Residue, then its C-alpha position, 0 to 999 in steps of 0.5 A: m500500500n502506498h501513501y498518496f496525497a491528492t491536491v484539490a481546490r480550497g473548499l472542495e476537499p470533502i467532494a474529492a474525498q468522496e470521489l476517491e472513496h468511490l474510485g476505491a481509495q482506502e484510509v481517506h482523510p481530507d486535509f487543507t487543499g488536499v486529501h490523504f489516501q492509500g492504495d496500490t499502483a492500479l488505484m493511482y493509475r485509476v485516480n489519474l484516469w477517472a478523477r474529475t475534481i482533483f489536480r494532482v496525485l502525489v506519491v509520498l516518499a518521505e516526511f522529515p523534520c526540516a527547519n533549515a537548508k541543511q536539514l532539507y538537503q540531508g533529508v532528501q539525500t536519505i532517499p535512494w534516488a536510483q530507484y526512481l531516476k536514471p542519470q539519463q532521465t530528466l528532472a524537475v522540482n516543484a516547491t510549495g509552502k515555507t518555514e521561517q528559514l526556507n521561505h523562498s520556493h525557488f531556493t527550496a527547489l534548488q536545494v532538493k535538486n542539488a541533493i538529488v544530483d549530488q547523490q547521482r554524481s557520487q553513485f554514477g559519476k553523472r547526473s540528470s539534467v533539469n527539464i522544467d516543461k516535460p521532466d521524466l520525474l517531477v518531484n514535489v516538496h512541501l514545507h509546513q511547520n518545520r517539516c518537509i513532505l517529499s513526493l513524486d507527482s504522478s500526474g505530470t501536469s494538473l489533471h484539470r487540463r483534460g486535454y480536450r479544451s483547446a478553445m477558452g473564453l475570457a474568464p474560464l472555469k476550471e474543469t475540476l470546479a465545474a465537475a465539483l459544482l455539478e456534484l454540489a448541485e446534486w445533478h445526476p444524468q437523469l436530470p436535464l441540465v441548462d447552462p444559460m451562459c455557458g461560455s466555452g462550455t465547461i459545465p455542459l462538457e463536464a456534465s456530458l462526460i459524467s453522463l456518458n461515463i467517459a473518463p476525463g483522463l482519456f483525452r490527455e496525451q500522457f501522465g507523469f507516471e508513464h515515464w517512471l522506472d516502475f511503470n507497468p504498461t500492461l496494467w495501464q493498457q488494461l485500465l484504458n481498455q476498461a474505461k473505453a468499454c464502459q462508455h454510454q452511447e447517449l445522454a440520459a437527459p438533455i444537456i443544453g449550453c446557451d450563449r449570445e456570442a456566436d464566436i464563444l459558442n464556436q469555442a464550446r462546439s470545438n471543445a465538444q468536437d475534441c471530446g467526440i461528443l458534439d452530437q450529444i450536447t445542444f448548444l444554442q446561440q440566444d440571449l438570456s431573455q429567450l431562455e426556455p426550459p426543456g422540461d418540467r424539472g431539471i437543474i440550471i447552473c449559471n456562472p455569470p460575470y461578477g465584475e472581477r474580470l468581465g463587465n461593469a456594475q450597472e449592466l451586471g446588476e440588470l443581468y442578475k435581476l433578469l436571471g432571477d425574473i426568468f427563473k421565477q417566471r419560466f422554470k417552476g419545478w426546477t432548481a437553479f444555482i448561481l456561482t458568484g463572487n459578488k454579494q451585492l450582485a447576488k442580491r439583485v437576483g431577488l429570490k431567497a437562496s435555500r443554500r449558500i455554499p462557499v467555494y473558491n474560483g481560483s483565488i476568488s472567494c465565491t458563493f454557490l447559491k441554490y434557488e428552489l423554484y416551486 
């Protein structure tokens, strides 16, 4: 059994923990911006392939006291790096957190890199070179309260980069957050879903992948673990084959994305095309005022601009009021959700929220507001 740590967005730890348990993880414990769990190599591969709400899967190698640069160097040197890295392979180090003496992540990363290559030099007379963009081994070092946690990053690049989204709007939602919002909204594939301001399509796309049981990792070119010395290509191929075999042929209920901008909708269509699901989702070019429900019940999820990156206050106030009016007049029997980072704008909706769920969109503190439209 290996000890793993999944990194997640702040506030989404319980949802990620639930997802990891569902994927077969054991000893699951949520922590700040992450979840500890245990399992075998097959589980680590499966989580990278299937997880929708996490950023990275780290394999924990060691944890040791680390108040200064000397302790950090010595701690890293105790690990037999020849098990993980050959001198002809490339290396990169990613550092997070700090202690009183080690408060610069670039310096911390440099110390770790030096400790690894110095060990290689004394063992083999040669060392790995650094490749920041596509290393064979990505080492993660995290400092907290004079302790160091040293891990290998099995994901490589963040898992929110599914590999399907070539076209992005001005203020895109991360795929991991979109998947988490669907979970928070208690949406399931049998319920119609409408995103009235879908932008480049992240919410409808993530919903479609869930409904069609498509593993989000299938669109990625590769994962970090594929370069590791202990990589098991047979096991990995088996998991890929299983994932492809269990996809569904069609959506159980309509998934609709609307936007008034033609070029933005073209981005959404292009992303759906890259997923191979363009014929499944309905994309409509229309103004918010034209919005109509496709049935007598379902879920609306909406991520309108909240003045951080797009729009001005006067126009946005009108937009939020219009949203509230349309929900009230046309969507009886539905449940609506609005993600916003602006409390003043939220008041303009004019409906009483039955739930207010705090979430972070990147570094922006937001609220996911639930409206039951009876």
